[in-house]
N, C-alpha and C positions, 0 to 999 in steps of 0.2 A: 786773278780773282781768287779770293780765299774761300775755301770750302769749310762750312760750319759743321762740326762733328757733334753728334748727340751721344750722350752717355749710353753705354750698353745696358739694356733692360734685362733684369733677372726674371725670366718668364715663370719659373717655378714659384718665386716669391709672390708674383702677381696673382697666379692661380690660387695659391693658398689663401691670400687675403680675400679674394672674391668668394671662395668657398666658405670661409669663415663668416663673411657678411651675410651670405645667403642662409646659412644655418641659423644665425641670430634672428633674421627676419622670419624664417619659417617657424622658429620656436617662440617668437614674440619677444625675444631678448630676455625671457624669464629663466631663472635657474631651474634645473631639473628637480622634480618633486620626489621625495622618497615616499614609498608606500606607507600608509597609515598603519601603525601597529595594532594588532588585534586586541580587543578589550581583555584586560587581565581578569582571571577568575578570582572569585572571592573565596580564598582557601579557608578562612575562619567560618564562613557560613556553611561550607561543605562539611567541615568538621562537626559543627553543631547538629547537622542533619543525620549523622550516623546513628543507627538504631532502629527500633520498631515504633511506628506511630499509629495512634488510635484516634478515632473521632472524639473530640473533647466532651461531647454531649452524650452520645450513645455508647461510647467506649468500644465500638466495633473496630476491628483491626483494618487499617487502610493501606499501609505499605511498610516496607522495610528498606532502609538505605544501608548499603555496604560499599565502601569505596566510591566509585563514580557510577554506581548502578542502583536503580530502584527496582525492587521486587514487589509483586502484588500477591495477595493471599490466595486467589483462585488459581486453579491448576491449568487454565487455558490461556492465561495472559503471559505474554513474553516480557522478560526483564527489559528495562529501558535505560539507556545511557543518559546521564544528566550532567549539567554544570551550573554553577551560580555565577552570574556576571552582575556586579553591582547589587541591586536589590531585586533581581529577576532570576527566577528558577527556569532554566531552559532544559526541556526534556525531549529526548529523541535526537538521533544523529542525522537521519535522512530527511525526515519531516519534523522540524523542531517546533515544539509548542511552548509558549512562554507564559509564566504565571508571576504576577506581581506579588512580592513578599511584603506583607503589612507589618509583621512583628515576628522576631525570632530570638529565642533564648535557648538555654541548655535543655529546657523541658517544654517549650512552646514553639509552635510553628503555625503562623496565620498567613493566609494568602488569598488571592482572588483567583477563582477558576475562570474557565473560558466564557462562562455566562455572566461573569461579573459578581457571582455570589461569594460571600465571605466565608471561608472555610477555616475552622479552628481545629488543629491537631495537637495532641499532647503525647509526649514520649511515654511509651509503655514501661511499667516497672514490674510486669508479670512475666516470669520465665516461660509460662505456658503458651504465651503468644508466639513464641518461636516455632511452635509445632505447625503453624500455618505455612511455614516456609521450608519445611523439610524436603519437599520436592522442588528442585530448581528448574528442571526441564519441563516446559509446558506440554500438556497432553492434548494433541489435536483432537477436535471433535469430529466424529464420523457423521457426515451429513446424511448419507443415504445407506441403503443396504442392498445386497444382491437381489435384484428383482428380474424375473423372466416373464415376458408376456407373449402369448401366441394368439394372434387374431386372424380368423378366417374370414375373407371377404369375397364377394362375387362381383365381377364386372364383365358385362357383355357375355354372360353365360360361362365365364371362365372363373375357376376358383384360385385364389391366391392366399398364401400364408405370409403374414407380417410378423416378424420376430423383433422384440425389443428386449435387450438385456442391459440393465443398469449395473455397472461395476464400480464399487468404491475403489479409490486409488490411494497412493501415498503422496500425491501432489498436494502441497500445502497452499492454502489461501489465507492470507493475513488480513484481518479486518480491524477497523478502529471502533472502539466503544468507550463508554465513560463510566467510571465507578461512582459510588455515592458521593465522593468529594468533588465530582466533576472533572476528574483528571482523565486525559485520553490514555487508553490502553490498547495494545495490539493483541488480538485473539487469533488463534490458529485453528483452521478447519481443514478437513480433507475434501478434495474435489471428487467428482464422479466422471466416468467416461461411459459412453453408451455405444453398444454394438447394435446396429440396425441392419436387418436383412428382409428382403422380399423375394419369395419363391412362387413360381407358377408350376405346381406339381414338383418335379425334380429339377426343373430348370431354374438356376439362380439368376434372378433379374438384377439384384443389387445386394451387396454385403460390404459394410465398412464400419469402422469405429468413428465416433463423433465426439469431440470435446468442445469446451466453450470457445476455444480459439477459432472455431469455424465461423463464429458470429462477429468477428472483429470489425467487419464493415457495417454492422447494424447496431452494435451496442457501444456506447461511449467508453473509451479506454479506461477512464477512472472508475467507472462502474464495473467493467469487466474484470479489472484487477482484484476487486474485493468481492467477487461473486463466484458461484459454483453453477454447474449444469445440474439443476435440481431434478428434472424429470423430462422424459420423452414418452409420448403416448400416441397411439393411432387415433386419427380424427375422422377421416373420410376418404373415399376414392371417387374420382370423377375423370373427365376427359384429359385433365392435365397430369393425372397420376395419383399416387398414394400420398396422402397428406398426414403429417405427424406434428403434434404440438410439442415444441421444445421450450422449456422455461429456464431462463438464466436469472438466478435470484441471489440476493444477499443472504448468506446462511443464518445470520442472527436476526433477520427481519424478513420472513417469507412473504410478507405483503408487498415488498418492494421487488419488482421483477420486470423482465422483458419477455414477451411471448412471441415466439417466432414460428414460422411455418416451414417445416422441412418437407419438401416434395420430391418423391422418387418418381420420375417420369416413366411412362410405359416403355421407353427405349433404354431405361436403366441408368439415367443420369439424375443426380441430386441437385435441387435448387433450393435457395433460401430466401425468405422474405419476412418482413415484419407483419404480425397480425394486425 
């Protein structure tokens, strides 16, 4: 009886072929895609923007462009990075705001602001307008001032002293506002920190500093980032403890705020709740 011999199988070759087929199926047999290149900046449009620009109707100074930075004439607004992509002016690095360019020449710059309004700027030919930009570093606005309050209250025949000290700090809060042309600007303010104490005679019941971050569970993050601790004042005393009103507010719009209840319990612990 003859024995039939089969050819020797190259196991490594078979495995490589199987792996190759599996990869083609997994990738759908499609060639790898290269990342899409970022949109190219319009260097000519950026060149035309260099200089000082005024409102075409009122001739009020609106902004100055130097390099890739926009400067604003008021002393509280921060300079902003910009680029021009196609026919769009893109302002800001972290939170980009886009403005559609309608017309641009050596001496004219027309665009649509965020509200869709048509804004017409003209390049300034007055050397005096450069005086608006002599100070490059924005001056933060001091929101509060040093305030000390001493309130004497009586509860169950016992006298207590409640001390509130509002201290301005060097902690900067950056808010967004809009100039006359409807362009978003970043303004700088100083935040406050509050020292709160409650004493029964010489016995310290509570003493601690409070800043706006104590309210992170009660105030939306987006609001908290652009707000300051505006004020803390004594409200009342009851069975739960000593209540203080704390106001977290946007510094450039005091009517927009969150009112919170800081309660120092009779055991000396502080609690927080929304009013």
